[in-house]
N, C-alpha and C positions, 0 to 999 in steps of 0.2 A: 360143866361150864362151857365147853365148846359147843354144846347143843344150843345154848341160849345166845351165843354171839351171832350178830347179824353179818351175813356174808356181804363183802363190798360189791358194789355194782360195777359194771364194765366202765361206766363213765368215771367213777372214782378211781378205778385202777389206771385208766388212761391219764387222768389228771395227775395222779401221783407219779406216774412214769415221766410225764412231761416235766413236772417240778424237779424230779431227780436229774433229768437230763439238763435242765437249765442251771441247776446248782453245779453240776459237773462242768458245764460250759463256762460259767462265771469263775469257777475255781481255776480252770485252765487259763482263762484270759488274765486273771489276776496274777497267776504265776508267771505268765509271759511278760506282763507289764512290769512286774517286780524285777525280773531278770534283766529286762531292757534298762530299767532305772539303775540297777546295780552296775551294769556295764557302762552306762553314761557317767555315773559317779566315779567309777574306776578310771575312765578315760580323762575326766577332769582332774582327778588327783594325779594321774600320770603326767598330764600337761603342766600342772603346777609344779610338780617335782622337776620336770625337765627345764622349766623356766627358771626355777630357783638355782638349779645346777648350772645353767648357762650364765646366769648373773654372777654366781660365785666364780665360775671359770673366767669370765670377763674381768672380774676384780683381781683375780690372781695374775692374769696376763698383764693388766695395767700396772700392778705393783711390781711385777718382774721387769716390765719395760722402764719404770721409773728407776728401779735399782740399776738396770743395765746402763741407762743414761747417766746416772750419778757415777757409776763405776767408770764409764768412758770419759767423763769430764774430770772427776777427782782422782781416779785411779793413778794416772801418771804422776800427779802431784804427791800422792801418798808414797809412791815408790821412791821419788826423789828425797822426801823427808826421811823415809826409812833408811836409805843409803847414808844420809848425813848422820842420823842418829846411830847407825851401826858403826860408823867410823869413830864417833866420839865414845861409844860404848867399848869398843875394842881397846882404845887407848886407856880409858879409865879402868878397865879390868886389869890391865897390866900394872897400874899404879896403886891398886888397893893392897893392903897387907896380905901376904900369902898365908898367914896364920889363920885368917878367917875362913869359914866354910865357903865353898864355891857358890851356893845359892845367894849367900849374903853379899859376896863380892859382885855377883852379877846384878843383884838388885841395886846396889850402890852405883854401879856403873850405868845402869839404865836411868836411874834418877838424875845422875849428873848429865848424861847426854840429852835427856829430854828437857832438862832445865835450860841448858845452854842453847839448844836449837829452838826452843819455844819463845825466846825473847823477841827475836825479829818477827816471828809469826804473829805474836800478840800485838806488837805495834802495827804490823800490816793489817791485822783485823780491824783496828781502829781506823785505819785509812779506808778500808772497805766500807765500814759503817758510815763514815763521814761522806764518802762519795755517793752512796746510795741515798743519803738524805739531802743531797744537793750542796754540801759544804765542800766545794772543790778546792778552796785554798787550804783548809785543814787537811784534806785528804792528800794533797801534794806534799805538805810539810811532813805528815806522818810517813808517807811513802819514802821520802828521802832519808828520814831517820832509820827506818827499817833496813834500807839498803846499806847504810853505814854500819849498823850493828851486824848485818849479815856478812859484810866484808871482814870485820874483825873475827867473827866466828869461823869464816872460811879460812882465814890465815892460821887460826889455831888448828883447825882440822887438817890443813895442809902440812903443818909442822909436825904432826904426829907420825907421818909416814914418808917424809922427804928424805933425801940422802944427805951427804956431807955438804955443808954450806948452802942449804936450801936447794939442793939439786933435785929437780923434779923427777918424780916417779909416777907411773900410771895410777897407782892406788892413791897417792897423795893428790894428784890433779883431780881425779874423780871425786874424792871426798870433799876437797875444797870447792869444786864447782857445784856439787850438790848443796852445800851450805850457802853458797853465794847466790845461786839461781832460785832457791826456794821462794823467797818473797816476791821475786819478779814473776815467777810462774803463777803464784796465787794472785798477783795483780792482773795477769791476763784474764783469769776467771772473773775478777771483779769488773774489769772493763767490759767484758762480754755481757754480764748481767746489767750493767748500766746502759749499754746500747739497747738491750731488749726492753728495759724500762722506758727509755726515750722513744722507742718505736711504738710502744703502747700508748704513750701520751702524745704522739705525733709531734715530737720536738727534735727530731733528728735533723742536723744541718746538712742538707744535700750539697754535694761539692761540684755540681755542674755536670756537663756532658763528659762521657768517656769515649775517646776516639779509637779507631782500629789501629793495630800495630803498623799496617802498611801505610796508612795515611800519615802516621807519626814519622815513619822513615822517609817518606817522599817529601813531606812539607813539615819539617820539625818546628821551624819558627812560627809559621802560620798556624799550625796545630796548637802550639802553646798559647798563642794570642787568642785563638778561638776558644780555648779552654778558659782563659781568663775572662773573655767576654761572656761565656755561659755562666760562670760563677757570679759575675756582677749582675747579670740580668735574670738569674734564677731559671735558667733553661737547661733541661736535662736531655732533650732530644739532640743527638749529634748533628743531624742534618739541618735542623733549624738553627742550631748554634753556628754551624759553618756558614750558612747563608746569611744569618744576621751579622756575623763579623765582617763578611765580605761586603755586604750592603753598607755598613757603617764605614768601612775602609774606602769604598768608592765615593761615598758622599763626602768624606773628609778630604780626599784627594781633589774632588771636583770643586770644593769650596775654597780651599786654601792653596794647594799646590797642585795644579793640573798635571804637571809633568813629573811629579814625584819630588820628594824632599831633596835628594842629592842633586837632581837636575835644576831644581829651583834655586838651591844654594849656589851652584856653579853659574847659573845665569845671573844671579845677583852680583857675584864677584866680577863677572865680565861686563857688568853695567847694563845688562839686558833685563828687562822686566817681563816676567812671564805673563802672557795674556790670560786673563781669567776665562774660564769656560762660559759659553753663552748660557744665560739664564733660561731655564725652561719656561715656556709661557704658562702663566697662571691658569689653572683650570677654570673653565667657564662655569659659573654657577647656574643651575637651571632657573628659569624664570619662576617667579612666585606664582603658585597656583592658588586660586580661590578654594577655600574648603568646600567640600561637597555638602549640600543641604542635608540636615538631619531628617530622619524618617521616624515617625512614631511607631512604625512597625518593628523597629529594632528594640529588642528587650533591654539592652544596656541603656539606650536612651530613655526608655520608660522608667527604668530603675533610678537613673540619675534625676529625672524630673520629679519622681515621687519623693526621693530623698530631699530634694530642694524644697518642695512644698511642705514636707513634714518639718524641716528645720525652720521655715518661715512661720508655720503655725505655732510651733513651740515657742519661738521668740515672741510672737504677738501674745501668746497666752501667759508668758512669764513677765512681760514688760510691766503690766499693771501691778503685779505683786512687788517687783523690784522698786517701782516708784513709791509704793506705800511704805516699804521698808525705809527708803531714804527720808520720807516725810517723818516717820517715827523717830529716826535718829536726830533730825534737825529740830523737830518740835515735839518734845516728850509729852506735852499736854494732849496731843492727838493720839497717843498710844492707846488710850482707853477706847476711843472710837474705833480704832482699827481692830482691837481685840474683841469688840462687841459683835462684829459680824463680817465686815468686808474683807479683812485680812485672811481669814481662814477659808473663805470661798476661793481665793486665789491659790491657797495651798492645796485644796482638794483638786483644783484643776490641773495642778502639776504632778498629781499622783504621788504625793508625799507619803511615805510609810506611816501607818497609824501610830507606831510606837514612838515617833519623834514629834508628834503634834502635842500642843499644850491645850488643856481644857480652857474654855472661855468662861470667865467668871466676871461678874459685874464689879467694876472698880469704883470705889468711892472717890468723891471729888478730892483732889489733892491740892492743898493750899500751896500757893507759890509765894515765896518770901522774897521781897525785893528790898535790898539794903541801899540806902542813899549814900552816895560817895561824896564827901566834902573835899573840894580841891585845896591844895596847899596854899597858904597865904603868901602874898608877895613879900619880897625881902624888906621893903620900906614900910609896910603896914605894921601898926602896933600889934603886939602880941595879944591874943585873945584866948580865953580858955576854950579848949576844944569842946565842941558840942557833941553830946552823945547821940550816935545814930539811932533813929527810931525805925524799927522794922515795920514795913507796911505789908500787910497780908491781903492778897487778892485771891479770892476764891472763885475758881472757874467751874461752872457746873459741867459735869460730864454726862450728858444724856446717854441713855442706853439705846442703841440703835439695833433693832432686830434684823437679821438677814432677810433678803427678799423672798426666800422660799420657806420662811417659817410658817406662813399661813397654809401653804400647800402641805407641809409636813404635818401640821396640826390636824388638818382635814383628813389626811390619809391615816393618821394615828387613830382618830376617833372612829373612822369607818372600819378599820381593821379590828379595833377593839370590840365593836359591835358584832362584826361577822365572826371573829374567832373566839370570842368570849374570854379573851386573855390579852395581856399586853404583847403587842407584836415585837418580834426580834429585829435586830438592826438590819440584816439583809432584806427582810420582808418589808420593813418600813421604807428603806431606801429604794427598793424596786417599785413600791406603790407611789412614792412621792417623786420619783425621777431624780434622786440625788444619790451620792455615794453612801456606802455603809458607814464610813467614819462620820460623815455629817449627821446621819440618822442617830448613831450612838451618842454623838455629842449633844444633839438636841434633846434626847431622852435624859441624859445626865443633867443638863441645865434645867429641864422640867422637874426632875426629882429634887434638885437643889432649891428651886423656887417654891415647891410645895411644902418643903420641910420647915 
């Protein structure tokens, strides 16, 4: 068999070697590209993992910050309530039967203490809810009731640990103060939340300017008056408030009492009249200057002129239609003539939307009934039988008047029908006849109605 097999030529051997080299080169390139793609995918996956971990860490930090803020705000209040409940629990534990097991005695004492201490807090919660909803009167009433209940509970808690004849002891004073101050401290938290709510709504009543301590010590009365002036004039800048108060003070002195109030009163008692200060000369008003001539190169002048011309053109375009509407209201017999053509030409000129236009249809002649009115007889005339009124019917013909552009639309319709081999559409007919699409559609509808 080997003797019959043809030996490959040198060209075939070379081609096979080249093909094998190309195959190996492509395999190496594919392996390199695949490794690069795998590494890129690994980097993207690692980036997504790090991003997700960063988001989770940020959420944990934000949650811990919220908890820390809540603990900083509510923690002291809870400690005060815990001290108050602890005093009530210690007293109740000593008053439960000793025959009961200790866990049951402790449970009963805790229920008693929590019930007594929660009454004022529950009423104060209603005050908090009312204040956050804007019911300030209800909130104040509920707050006063919670303070009264807290005073009674504080007296009870004080009496558990006092000495003979209500002699104060440190533990008694501490327990009583914890019960008494609990609703007031919760009220501080409520007022803070209300202030934040008002800040968000921009409804905080600003109390005027705040002056420096040295200024208050140097000029106590004038500082107090300047503060009152700033509150009245809604001025928060201390310098402007100080200058504004002194300007008003000087103006008041110059107008009524130039030498001061006490000196003016002393002068009046001595019979001397204080001379008023010389009036300042009125400021000279500048002479009236003629307005500068307008220039058409100014874009604002051009825009104003264009707007004026557009308004005048719209008024002239609508005036005819308004006159026809008034004629239709005063003379109903002419409504048929207006609907026949002239009225809707004005509507098209005003760019009325097509969905509010009415189709024009030929109206039949409407009979007008005229009833004769018989005057009342005179008092001295003999009574006569009343005559039956006979209605008189007057028929007024209502000729159909075609619009002025009907001939042009008809000519364009026939020409387009011949050229297109079909009925033209509304936009095509309107463009060929020089009318609007709505007018062309209305003409086609009237034509179909007339041919049926």
